N, C-alpha and C positions, 0 to 999 in steps of 0.2 A: 546504572541507567544505560548507555550507548556508548558507543566509541566510534572514533572514525580515522583512518587507515588509508593512505595510499600504495595502491598495486600498480605499477605502472603508469597510465591516464585513469587507472580507474577510482575513484573515491567509495571505499567499502564503508558502509553505515552498518554498524552491529549492535543488537538488543540484547546485552550482556545478564549474565546471571543464568540461574536455573530454572527461574519461578516463569508465570504464561504471562509473561509481558503484558501484561493488562494495560490498557491505555489507559490514563489520568492525567490531569493536568500536568504533573512533573513528567512524565516520560514523553508527553507529545510538546510538552515546550522544548525538552530535552532533543528529541528528532529534530525538532523546526531550529532552532538553533543551528545544528549541524549542516540541515540543509542551506541554512543563510553566508555560513561560512565558505558552504560551497559555489554558491551563488558569486560570496564577493571575491574568491579566490579566479573565476573565470571571467570576472565582468569585464578587464579590461581587454581580453581578447575573445572575441565569440568565435573565431576559428584554430581557438587550442585545443587540441584534441582532448575529451574529458567524457567519461560517464561514470553512472552511479548504479553502485551494486547493494540493497538492502536485505539482512540476513542475520540471523537470530541466534543465540545459545542454545542449548537443552531443550526438550521434548514441545515448548512451543513455538511458532511463530511468533503467534499474539492471541489470546484468547478474549480477544473485544474488549469492549470498553468496560474499566475497574465498576461492576455494578453494587459490590461490597462496600465501597468507598461512598461509591453514588448515592446509593440507601441509606446511609447510615447516620446515624441521630445527627451526627454533626455537620453532614452537608445539607446545603439548602439546596431549594429549586433553582438558584441561580448560580452554586457552582456545576451544578448539574449541567445548565447551559453553557458556562465557560468550555465544561470538557467537550460538548459538542460541537461548540464553537470552534476549539482548536482542533479538532479533528478534520473539520470541514474545512480550516485556515490551511492543514496539512495534506489533504488533497489537492487545494487549490498550488500549493507548493510544490508538489511532486507536476503536475497537470502542466506547471509555466515551469518547469525547470528547465534550461536550455541544453541538456544534452541526454542521450540516450539512459533509460531506466531500465534495471533487472532488478524483482523479486526473488529473491532465493531462500523459497519456502522449506526450512529444514524442519518444522515439525507443522503442529497443529496449529490451524488458520480459524478463527471463529467470528462470525459477525463483523463489529468494525476491524475486526484484523483480514478479514476479507478483502473487504474494501480497501484496508491500505495495499493489501498484496496487487489488486488488480487497477489500482491507482498505479502501475509502472507498466512498462511499453512492453517487456518481457516479463512472463514468470515460470521460474523453471521448481521443480518441485522432488521434495526426496521422495524414489520411488518405495524402499520399503515399510516407510513410517510417515505418519500423517495421514488428514485430510481437511479438506474444504468446506464449512458447515457457517448454512446464515440458520443460528439458532433461534430467531425471533420466534416461531409459532411454537417452537417447542417450549419456552421461558414466560410466553404470552407478552412479548414486546411488540408493538406497532411500529412497525416499519415506516409508514406512513410520518411518523413521529423525528425521523430524519430524513429530512424531505430530499437528500442529494444520495442518500444509497440507493434508492430505485432508478434513477438517473444514471451511477456508476454500473450498476448490474446491467441496465438495458445496453447500454453501452458496448459493453464489452464480454455479453453472451445473447449475443443475436437469435439462438433458437430459443423458440416459444417452448418450446418443453423441456428444456434444459433447464428455462428458469422457474416453470412451475417447478419442474422436480427438485429445484435449489431452495426455493420460496416455500412453497407449500406442502413439500415432504418433506423438509429440514433435510433432505440429503446431503450423506456423509462423503463428500467424493476423493476418492484416493488418487493420486499421483496418475497412474493411467486411465482410470476412468476421467480425469480431468481431460487428460490428452484426447481422449474419445468423444465429448463433449465440447473440445477446444476451451474450458476454462484457462488449460496447463500446455505451455509451448513444447515442454520437455521433461519427460519421466527420468532422474536422472539414478543409477544406482552406484552403492558405493559408501552409502553413511552422510552425516554434515556436511565434512569436511570437503567432499567432492560433491556436491550441490555447489555451494559457494565456490570453487576451483571452477567448474564448467559455468558459473553464471558469469567470472571474474573474465574468462577465456571469451564469452557472447560481450559483454560489454566492453571489452576493451578493441574486439574486431569493430563493432558500431563506433567507437572513437577513433579507430584508424581508417572511418573513411573519409573523415575531412569534412564532415559538416559541417555549417554555420550555426552554432548554438541558439540564436536568435530565430532563426529563420526555421530550424528543429521542431522548437516549441508552437512557434506558429502553426505549423503542420500540425503538428501534434493537438492543439486545442481546435482545430479546425475539424476534425477526426471526431471531437468528441462536445457538439456546439452543445447539445442539453445539458450536460455536464456541467459545461461553463457559466452557460446563462444562471446557472444554481449558485453556484462557488462562487462566481464572480466575471462580470464579463472584464473588468479592470483588475490590472493586479492589484491586491491588498482591498480591492470593494467585494466585500463576502457579504451573502445575504443572511438576515438573522437567524438562529437556531430555531425551530419550534419545540424541541425538548424540554 
């Protein structure tokens, strides 16, 4: 599912395997468990240097919600609500994590996978492969049914024309186009390993600034007020999913 390692002051959380890293309750729970461990490790000293990098093996960063699982005959509406609620709580975990965060997008990211990437402070992306793709209009899924998606997109994509293209044209943004449009901080040459290396380097630089983690998270939350209103103004207080 995923692994957690430490490189210097940086926690590296990696979605493992060669699959699409579809976000179902099992994977979402695994990611959240690792984030809880990071939070526990750093709770005693908010001034301890720390940062997070999230990466993935294979050709996908994450291909979004596990729709094959969600709409199989054995999956109930309650199961689907649990999946979206877990994803919502994962976004809340990242927005309230008391340290800088970097997404190392090493392959394709679609729909809920894009939201996962954009929930980090910085987004580095492999230059020679992969795209960011909000697929809802292509697959006939109403984005309003997952009500925090639009809040994250509005917070992270300030240009209205870019939001239109992402949502109403289902544009597949490469790394270089993402940099030009302001979704991606850096397009990294050299393959998967190089993206992770550059993400860890950036995260280490941020960690060594010596910021207080509790202050950092409060400032981050203040930059995303509409997101926080939807996912929970108090940690652990998360609104009900509508899916």
